[in-house]
C-alpha positions in Angstrom: 80.7 47.1 -27.8 77.1 45.9 -27.5 74.2 47.9 -29.0 72.8 48.3 -25.4 76.1 49.8 -24.1 76.5 52.0 -27.2 73.1 53.5 -26.6 74.3 54.8 -23.2 77.2 56.8 -24.6 76.6 60.5 -24.2 76.7 62.6 -27.3 76.0 66.3 -27.9 72.6 65.4 -29.4 71.8 63.3 -26.4 72.5 66.3 -24.2 70.1 68.4 -26.2 67.5 65.6 -26.0 67.9 65.6 -22.2 67.1 69.3 -22.1 64.0 68.8 -24.2 62.9 66.1 -21.8 63.5 68.4 -18.8 66.3 66.2 -17.4 69.1 67.8 -15.4 72.6 67.2 -16.6 75.7 66.6 -14.4 79.2 67.7 -15.3 82.4 67.6 -13.2 86.1 68.3 -14.0 88.9 65.7 -14.3 92.5 66.0 -15.4 93.8 62.5 -15.0 93.0 58.8 -15.7 92.1 57.8 -12.2 89.6 60.6 -11.4 88.0 60.3 -14.9 87.5 56.5 -14.5 85.7 57.0 -11.2 83.5 59.8 -12.6 82.6 57.7 -15.6 81.7 54.7 -13.5 79.0 56.7 -11.6 77.2 57.8 -14.7 78.4 61.4 -15.0 77.1 63.0 -18.2 80.0 65.3 -19.1 83.6 65.4 -18.0 85.3 68.8 -18.4 89.1 68.8 -18.8 89.2 72.4 -17.6 92.0 74.9 -17.8 91.4 75.0 -14.0 94.1 72.3 -14.1 96.5 75.3 -14.0 95.1 76.0 -10.4 94.4 72.6 -8.9 97.1 70.5 -10.6 99.9 73.0 -11.1 99.4 75.5 -8.3 99.1 78.7 -10.5 97.0 81.6 -9.2 95.1 81.9 -12.5 94.3 79.7 -15.5 96.5 81.8 -17.9 99.8 79.9 -17.7 98.6 76.4 -18.8 99.6 75.6 -22.4 97.9 73.8 -25.3 100.4 70.9 -25.0 99.6 70.6 -21.3 95.8 70.6 -21.9 96.3 67.9 -24.5 98.3 65.8 -22.0 95.5 66.1 -19.4 92.8 65.3 -22.1 94.7 62.2 -23.3 94.8 60.9 -19.7 91.0 61.5 -19.2 89.9 60.1 -22.6 91.8 56.8 -21.9 89.5 56.2 -18.9 86.1 57.2 -20.3 83.7 54.8 -21.9 80.4 56.7 -21.6 80.7 60.4 -20.7 81.1 63.2 -23.2 84.6 64.7 -22.8 85.0 68.5 -23.3 88.4 70.2 -23.3 89.1 73.9 -22.6 91.0 75.7 -25.3 93.6 77.5 -23.1 94.4 81.2 -23.0 96.3 82.4 -26.1 95.3 79.5 -28.3 92.2 81.0 -29.9 91.7 84.7 -29.0 92.3 87.2 -31.9 93.3 84.6 -34.5 90.7 82.3 -35.9 93.2 80.3 -37.9 95.2 79.6 -34.7 91.9 78.8 -33.0 91.1 76.2 -35.6 94.5 74.6 -35.4 94.4 74.5 -31.6 91.0 72.8 -31.7 92.1 70.3 -34.3 95.2 69.4 -32.2 93.0 68.7 -29.2 90.6 66.5 -31.1 93.3 64.6 -33.1 95.8 64.1 -30.3 93.5 63.5 -27.3 90.4 61.9 -28.8 88.1 64.2 -26.9 84.5 64.9 -28.0 84.3 68.7 -28.0 86.1 71.9 -27.0 85.1 74.9 -24.8 85.9 78.5 -25.5 85.3 81.7 -23.4 83.6 84.6 -25.0 80.7 85.8 -27.2 80.7 88.1 -30.2 84.4 88.8 -29.7 85.4 85.2 -30.7 82.6 84.6 -33.2 85.0 84.1 -36.1 86.9 81.5 -34.2 83.7 79.7 -33.3 82.6 79.7 -37.0 85.9 78.3 -38.2 86.0 75.5 -35.6 82.4 74.5 -36.1 83.0 74.4 -39.9 85.6 71.8 -39.3 83.0 69.6 -37.6 84.3 70.2 -34.1 81.6 70.6 -31.4 81.9 73.7 -29.2 80.6 74.5 -25.7 80.5 78.3 -25.1 81.4 80.0 -21.8 80.0 83.3 -20.7 79.7 85.3 -17.5 82.8 85.2 -15.3 85.6 84.2 -17.7 88.7 83.3 -15.8 91.0 83.7 -18.8 90.0 87.4 -18.8 90.7 87.9 -15.1 93.3 90.7 -15.9 90.5 92.5 -17.8 87.9 92.1 -15.1 90.3 92.5 -12.2 88.1 90.5 -9.9 86.3 87.2 -9.5 83.1 88.9 -8.4 79.7 88.0 -9.8 79.2 89.2 -13.4 76.2 90.6 -15.2 74.5 92.3 -12.2 74.0 95.5 -14.3 71.4 95.6 -17.0 73.8 96.4 -19.8 76.2 93.5 -19.1 73.2 91.1 -18.5 71.7 92.1 -21.9 75.1 91.5 -23.6 75.4 88.1 -22.0 72.0 87.0 -23.1 72.7 88.3 -26.6 76.0 86.5 -26.7 74.3 83.3 -25.6 71.8 83.5 -28.4 74.6 84.2 -30.9 76.6 81.1 -29.7 73.5 79.0 -30.2 72.9 80.5 -33.7 76.4 79.8 -34.7 76.0 76.2 -33.8 77.4 75.6 -30.3 75.8 72.5 -28.6 75.8 74.0 -25.1 76.7 77.1 -23.1 78.3 77.4 -19.7 77.4 80.4 -17.5 79.8 81.2 -14.6 79.0 83.2 -11.5 76.0 85.3 -12.6 72.6 86.1 -10.9 70.3 83.1 -10.8 67.5 84.9 -12.4 69.7 85.7 -15.5 70.8 82.1 -15.7 67.2 80.9 -15.7 66.3 83.5 -18.3 69.0 82.4 -20.7 68.3 78.7 -20.2 64.7 79.4 -21.0 65.6 81.2 -24.2 68.0 78.7 -25.6 67.2 75.3 -27.1 70.7 73.9 -26.3 71.6 73.0 -22.8 72.8 75.7 -20.5 75.2 74.7 -17.7 76.0 76.7 -14.7 78.7 77.1 -12.1 77.3 79.7 -9.6 74.4 80.5 -12.0 71.5 79.1 -9.9 69.3 76.1 -10.2 67.2 77.3 -13.2 69.8 76.2 -15.8 69.8 72.8 -17.4 73.0 71.4 -15.9 75.6 72.0 -13.2 79.4 71.8 -13.1 81.9 71.9 -10.2 85.6 71.4 -10.0 85.9 67.9 -8.6 88.8 68.8 -6.3 86.7 71.6 -4.8 83.6 69.5 -4.1 85.7 66.7 -2.6 87.3 69.2 -0.2 90.8 68.6 -1.4 91.4 72.3 -1.6 90.5 74.2 1.6 91.3 77.8 0.6 88.6 78.1 -2.1 85.1 78.4 -0.7 82.6 80.5 -2.9 78.9 80.5 -2.2 78.1 78.2 -5.1 80.4 75.4 -3.9 78.9 72.4 -2.0 81.5 70.2 -0.4 80.4 66.6 -0.6 83.4 65.3 1.3 86.5 66.5 3.2 89.2 64.4 1.6 91.9 66.8 2.6 91.7 65.8 6.3 91.2 62.1 5.5 94.2 62.0 3.1 96.4 64.0 5.5 95.5 61.6 8.3 96.3 58.5 6.1 99.7 60.0 5.1 100.5 60.8 8.7 99.7 57.3 9.8 101.9 55.9 7.1 104.8 58.0 8.1 104.4 57.0 11.7 104.1 53.3 10.8 107.3 53.4 8.7 109.3 55.2 11.4 108.1 52.8 14.1 108.9 49.7 12.0 105.2 48.7 12.1 105.0 48.8 8.3 105.6 46.4 6.7 104.5 43.7 9.1 105.0 39.9 8.6 101.9 39.5 6.5 103.0 42.3 4.2 106.3 40.7 3.2 107.3 37.9 0.8 
């Protein structure tokens, strides 16, 4: 690899530098080689191998069922495709909550077996010990606050979080704690825009948002959502950049029709 190309590789420090320069940071999800290769080719800064794979790849209603082994499989597929972007992998539900030793072991497995660059955990002071252990092992962490899908059974709803003063104050306090512990970034999900801007202004590390307004340092969307592959999910924060569902459905239907009519393959498509 040349010195020039190596300089373009995204690291946790380069993300912090981007924030200091006032540059916005782009992150999208990927769970497979093909999608990750396309994302990396357009200059995406961060690729998140999210536990949302449980929803968009496996069809589960929540993120809870996906396992550590499955997350490692998706992460391996993504890492093989990436030459530039920073790859962050979610620690799945049950792999870190309440047991800091298990959290460390889970994070080590992800890093060793996938070759990813960092992990992401949901929670603040409740998981502080797990965060400390993982960071002491030299593994970078992105925090996750606000709406935390792994805690859906506790919340009971996917509604906007931290509207009330007490919850907003705790979120800001947890964000500061995650930075103090050594997290290189924090993701805020589905919170008031004013709170997102406030937290981003208080932290020196990058603050990403998904439904957290434009005042944060970076944005993330689920790639399948922004491409219009999934039609049922349509929250306010989602901008659909394409409607691949209809285009793919039409292509598949034309293929079926061509096979049944005998039009495919034609003479030029045979040996």
